[in-house]
C-alpha positions as CSV (number, residue, x, y, z in Angstrom):
1,X,34.7,-71.8,-146.4
2,X,35.1,-73.6,-149.7
3,X,38.3,-73.6,-151.7
4,X,37.1,-74.0,-155.2
5,X,40.3,-73.1,-157.1
6,X,43.9,-72.0,-156.8
7,X,46.1,-69.6,-158.7
8,X,48.7,-71.9,-160.4
9,X,51.2,-69.0,-160.6
10,X,51.1,-68.4,-156.9
11,X,51.5,-72.2,-156.3
12,X,54.5,-72.2,-158.6
13,X,56.2,-69.2,-156.9
14,X,55.5,-70.5,-153.3
15,X,56.8,-74.0,-154.2
16,X,59.9,-72.5,-155.8
17,X,60.7,-70.4,-152.7
18,X,60.0,-73.4,-150.4
19,X,62.2,-75.8,-152.4
20,X,65.0,-73.2,-152.7
21,X,65.0,-72.8,-148.9
22,X,65.0,-76.6,-148.5
23,X,67.8,-76.8,-151.0
24,X,70.0,-74.3,-149.2
25,X,69.5,-76.4,-146.0
26,X,70.5,-79.5,-147.9
27,X,73.6,-77.8,-149.3
28,X,74.7,-76.6,-145.9
29,X,74.2,-80.1,-144.4
30,X,76.0,-81.8,-147.3
31,X,78.9,-79.4,-147.0
32,X,79.1,-79.7,-143.2
33,X,79.1,-83.5,-143.5
34,X,81.7,-83.5,-146.2
35,X,84.0,-81.3,-144.1
36,X,83.5,-83.4,-141.1
37,X,84.3,-86.6,-143.0
38,X,87.4,-85.0,-144.5
39,X,88.6,-84.1,-141.0
40,X,87.9,-87.6,-139.6
41,X,89.3,-89.6,-142.5
42,X,91.2,-87.5,-145.0
43,X,91.4,-88.9,-148.5
44,X,88.8,-91.6,-147.9
45,X,85.8,-89.5,-149.1
46,X,85.4,-87.0,-151.9
47,X,86.6,-83.5,-151.2
48,X,84.2,-80.9,-149.9
49,X,84.4,-79.1,-153.3
50,X,83.4,-82.2,-155.2
51,X,80.6,-82.9,-152.8
52,X,79.3,-79.3,-153.1
53,X,79.3,-79.5,-156.9
54,X,77.3,-82.8,-156.9
55,X,74.9,-81.6,-154.2
56,X,74.3,-78.3,-156.1
57,X,73.4,-80.3,-159.2
58,X,71.0,-82.5,-157.2
59,X,69.4,-79.5,-155.5
60,X,69.0,-77.6,-158.8
61,X,67.3,-80.7,-160.3
62,X,65.1,-81.0,-157.2
63,X,64.0,-77.4,-157.3
64,X,63.2,-77.6,-161.0
65,X,61.2,-80.8,-160.9
66,X,59.5,-79.9,-157.6
67,X,58.4,-76.5,-159.0
68,X,57.1,-78.1,-162.2
69,X,55.2,-80.8,-160.2
70,X,53.7,-78.2,-157.9
71,X,52.5,-76.2,-160.9
72,X,50.9,-79.3,-162.5
73,X,49.2,-80.1,-159.2
74,X,47.8,-76.6,-159.1
75,X,46.3,-77.1,-162.5
76,X,45.0,-80.5,-161.7
77,X,43.4,-79.2,-158.5
78,X,41.6,-76.5,-160.5
79,X,40.4,-79.1,-163.0
80,X,39.1,-81.5,-160.4
81,X,37.5,-78.7,-158.3
82,X,35.3,-77.9,-161.3
83,X,33.6,-81.3,-160.9
84,X,33.8,-81.8,-157.1
85,X,33.3,-78.3,-156.0
86,X,36.6,-78.0,-154.2
87,X,37.5,-78.6,-150.6
88,X,35.3,-77.3,-147.8
89,X,37.0,-76.1,-144.6
90,X,35.0,-75.3,-141.5
91,X,36.4,-72.4,-139.4
92,X,34.9,-71.8,-135.9
93,X,35.6,-69.4,-133.1
94,X,33.7,-71.4,-130.5
95,X,36.2,-72.3,-127.7
96,X,33.6,-72.9,-125.0
97,X,34.1,-76.6,-124.5
98,X,37.7,-77.9,-124.9
99,X,38.2,-81.3,-126.4
100,X,38.5,-84.3,-124.1
101,X,42.3,-84.5,-124.7
102,X,42.8,-81.0,-123.5
103,X,40.7,-81.7,-120.4
104,X,42.7,-84.8,-119.6
105,X,46.0,-82.9,-120.1
106,X,44.9,-80.2,-117.6
107,X,43.9,-82.9,-115.1
108,X,47.2,-84.7,-115.5
109,X,49.1,-81.4,-115.1
110,X,47.3,-80.6,-111.8
111,X,47.9,-84.2,-110.5
112,X,51.6,-83.9,-111.4
113,X,51.9,-80.6,-109.6
114,X,50.2,-82.1,-106.5
115,X,52.3,-85.2,-106.5
116,X,55.5,-83.1,-106.9
117,X,54.5,-80.9,-103.9
118,X,53.9,-84.0,-101.7
119,X,57.2,-85.7,-102.8
120,X,59.2,-82.5,-102.2
121,X,58.0,-82.4,-98.6
122,X,59.6,-85.8,-98.0
123,X,63.4,-85.7,-98.0
124,X,66.0,-88.3,-97.0
125,X,66.9,-88.0,-93.3
126,X,70.3,-89.6,-93.6
127,X,71.1,-91.6,-96.7
128,X,73.6,-93.8,-94.7
129,X,71.2,-94.6,-91.8
130,X,69.0,-97.1,-93.5
131,X,67.3,-94.8,-95.9
132,X,64.7,-93.5,-93.5
133,X,62.6,-90.6,-94.7
134,X,61.6,-87.7,-92.6
135,X,59.0,-85.0,-93.2
136,X,60.2,-81.5,-92.8
137,X,58.1,-78.3,-93.3
138,X,58.5,-76.4,-96.5
139,X,61.2,-73.7,-96.1
140,X,62.9,-75.5,-93.1
141,X,66.6,-74.3,-93.1
142,X,67.8,-77.4,-91.2
143,X,70.0,-79.7,-93.2
144,X,68.3,-82.9,-94.5
145,X,70.4,-85.2,-92.3
146,X,69.1,-83.5,-89.0
147,X,66.3,-85.8,-88.0
148,X,63.7,-84.0,-85.8
149,X,62.4,-87.4,-84.4
150,X,64.4,-89.2,-81.7
151,X,65.9,-92.5,-82.9
152,X,64.4,-95.6,-81.4
153,X,66.8,-98.5,-80.5
Protein backbone atom coordinates (compact mmCIF):
# COMPACT_ATOMS: atom_id res chain seq x y z
CA UNK A 1 0.00 0.00 0.00
CA UNK A 2 1.39 3.38 -0.95
CA UNK A 3 0.53 6.57 0.95
CA UNK A 4 1.00 9.21 -1.70
CA UNK A 5 -0.78 12.10 0.00
CA UNK A 6 -2.61 13.34 3.06
CA UNK A 7 -5.57 15.60 3.62
CA UNK A 8 -4.11 18.65 5.43
CA UNK A 9 -7.47 19.49 7.01
CA UNK A 10 -7.72 16.02 8.57
CA UNK A 11 -4.16 16.29 9.84
CA UNK A 12 -4.97 19.68 11.36
CA UNK A 13 -8.14 18.46 13.09
CA UNK A 14 -6.49 15.30 14.44
CA UNK A 15 -3.49 17.22 15.76
CA UNK A 16 -5.80 19.76 17.39
CA UNK A 17 -7.75 17.03 19.19
CA UNK A 18 -4.58 15.19 20.22
CA UNK A 19 -2.89 18.35 21.51
CA UNK A 20 -6.06 19.42 23.34
CA UNK A 21 -6.20 16.09 25.16
CA UNK A 22 -2.52 16.35 25.98
CA UNK A 23 -3.07 19.90 27.23
CA UNK A 24 -5.90 18.80 29.53
CA UNK A 25 -3.58 16.17 31.02
CA UNK A 26 -0.84 18.78 31.52
CA UNK A 27 -3.30 21.19 33.18
CA UNK A 28 -4.48 18.46 35.54
CA UNK A 29 -0.91 17.47 36.44
CA UNK A 30 0.11 21.12 36.97
CA UNK A 31 -2.91 21.78 39.18
CA UNK A 32 -2.35 18.61 41.23
CA UNK A 33 1.34 19.44 41.68
CA UNK A 34 0.54 23.01 42.68
CA UNK A 35 -2.05 21.92 45.24
CA UNK A 36 0.36 19.36 46.67
CA UNK A 37 3.16 21.93 46.94
CA UNK A 38 0.75 24.38 48.57
CA UNK A 39 -0.12 21.76 51.18
CA UNK A 40 3.50 20.75 51.84
CA UNK A 41 4.98 24.27 51.97
CA UNK A 42 2.30 26.97 52.11
CA UNK A 43 3.41 30.37 50.86
CA UNK A 44 6.66 29.12 49.30
CA UNK A 45 5.24 28.42 45.85
CA UNK A 46 2.73 30.30 43.66
CA UNK A 47 -0.89 29.66 44.51
CA UNK A 48 -2.80 27.01 42.57
CA UNK A 49 -4.82 29.75 40.86
CA UNK A 50 -1.68 31.50 39.56
CA UNK A 51 -0.24 28.17 38.43
CA UNK A 52 -3.45 27.32 36.59
CA UNK A 53 -3.47 30.68 34.76
CA UNK A 54 0.16 30.33 33.63
CA UNK A 55 -0.32 26.67 32.67
CA UNK A 56 -3.45 27.54 30.66
CA UNK A 57 -1.50 30.16 28.70
CA UNK A 58 1.33 27.73 28.00
CA UNK A 59 -1.08 24.96 26.96
CA UNK A 60 -3.04 27.32 24.67
CA UNK A 61 0.20 28.37 22.98
CA UNK A 62 1.23 24.71 22.66
CA UNK A 63 -2.09 23.78 21.05
CA UNK A 64 -1.92 26.69 18.61
CA UNK A 65 1.69 26.21 17.54
CA UNK A 66 1.41 22.42 17.44
CA UNK A 67 -1.69 22.52 15.25
CA UNK A 68 -0.09 25.00 12.84
CA UNK A 69 3.08 22.89 12.69
CA UNK A 70 1.09 19.71 11.97
CA UNK A 71 -0.82 21.47 9.18
CA UNK A 72 2.43 22.67 7.62
CA UNK A 73 3.88 19.15 7.90
CA UNK A 74 0.81 17.80 6.06
CA UNK A 75 1.37 20.26 3.21
CA UNK A 76 5.10 19.49 3.13
CA UNK A 77 4.43 15.75 3.01
CA UNK A 78 2.09 16.23 0.04
CA UNK A 79 4.71 18.34 -1.70
CA UNK A 80 7.52 15.81 -1.19
CA UNK A 81 5.27 12.85 -2.02
CA UNK A 82 4.82 14.29 -5.53
CA UNK A 83 8.54 13.80 -6.15
CA UNK A 84 9.24 10.63 -4.17
CA UNK A 85 5.96 8.81 -4.68
CA UNK A 86 5.09 8.70 -0.97
CA UNK A 87 5.63 6.03 1.64
CA UNK A 88 5.11 2.37 0.84
CA UNK A 89 3.73 0.17 3.61
CA UNK A 90 3.65 -3.62 3.27
CA UNK A 91 0.68 -5.29 4.93
CA UNK A 92 0.64 -9.06 5.25
CA UNK A 93 -1.70 -11.63 6.70
CA UNK A 94 0.89 -14.44 6.73
CA UNK A 95 1.33 -15.60 10.31
CA UNK A 96 2.66 -19.09 9.52
CA UNK A 97 6.22 -18.65 10.78
CA UNK A 98 6.60 -16.47 13.89
CA UNK A 99 9.73 -14.35 14.22
CA UNK A 100 12.69 -15.76 16.17
CA UNK A 101 12.01 -13.47 19.12
CA UNK A 102 8.50 -14.91 19.54
CA UNK A 103 9.86 -18.45 19.34
CA UNK A 104 12.48 -17.66 21.99
CA UNK A 105 9.84 -16.08 24.23
CA UNK A 106 7.65 -19.19 23.99
CA UNK A 107 10.62 -21.42 24.82
CA UNK A 108 11.58 -19.28 27.83
CA UNK A 109 7.99 -19.34 29.07
CA UNK A 110 7.90 -23.15 28.91
CA UNK A 111 11.28 -23.42 30.67
CA UNK A 112 10.17 -21.01 33.36
CA UNK A 113 6.99 -23.02 34.01
CA UNK A 114 8.97 -26.27 34.19
CA UNK A 115 11.52 -24.79 36.61
CA UNK A 116 8.71 -23.33 38.74
CA UNK A 117 7.00 -26.75 39.00
CA UNK A 118 10.26 -28.41 40.04
CA UNK A 119 11.10 -25.75 42.61
CA UNK A 120 7.60 -25.83 44.09
CA UNK A 121 8.03 -29.53 44.81
CA UNK A 122 11.02 -28.80 47.08
CA UNK A 123 9.98 -27.14 50.32
CA UNK A 124 12.02 -26.40 53.43
CA UNK A 125 11.70 -29.26 55.94
CA UNK A 126 12.46 -27.19 59.01
CA UNK A 127 14.08 -23.79 58.59
CA UNK A 128 15.69 -24.05 62.05
CA UNK A 129 17.21 -27.53 61.51
CA UNK A 130 20.10 -26.62 59.26
CA UNK A 131 18.06 -25.62 56.22
CA UNK A 132 17.56 -29.14 54.84
CA UNK A 133 15.16 -29.54 51.95
CA UNK A 134 12.70 -32.38 51.62
CA UNK A 135 10.66 -33.41 48.67
CA UNK A 136 6.98 -33.87 49.28
CA UNK A 137 4.37 -34.87 46.73
CA UNK A 138 2.18 -32.21 45.21
CA UNK A 139 -0.98 -31.78 47.27
CA UNK A 140 0.52 -33.32 50.43
CA UNK A 141 -1.45 -31.86 53.38
CA UNK A 142 1.34 -32.45 55.91
CA UNK A 143 3.00 -29.33 57.26
CA UNK A 144 6.35 -28.43 55.71
CA UNK A 145 8.25 -29.07 58.95
CA UNK A 146 7.13 -32.72 59.12
CA UNK A 147 10.07 -34.51 57.54
CA UNK A 148 9.09 -37.94 56.11
CA UNK A 149 12.72 -39.16 56.19
CA UNK A 150 14.24 -40.32 59.50
CA UNK A 151 16.96 -38.08 60.85
CA UNK A 152 20.48 -39.52 60.79
CA UNK A 153 22.76 -38.75 63.73
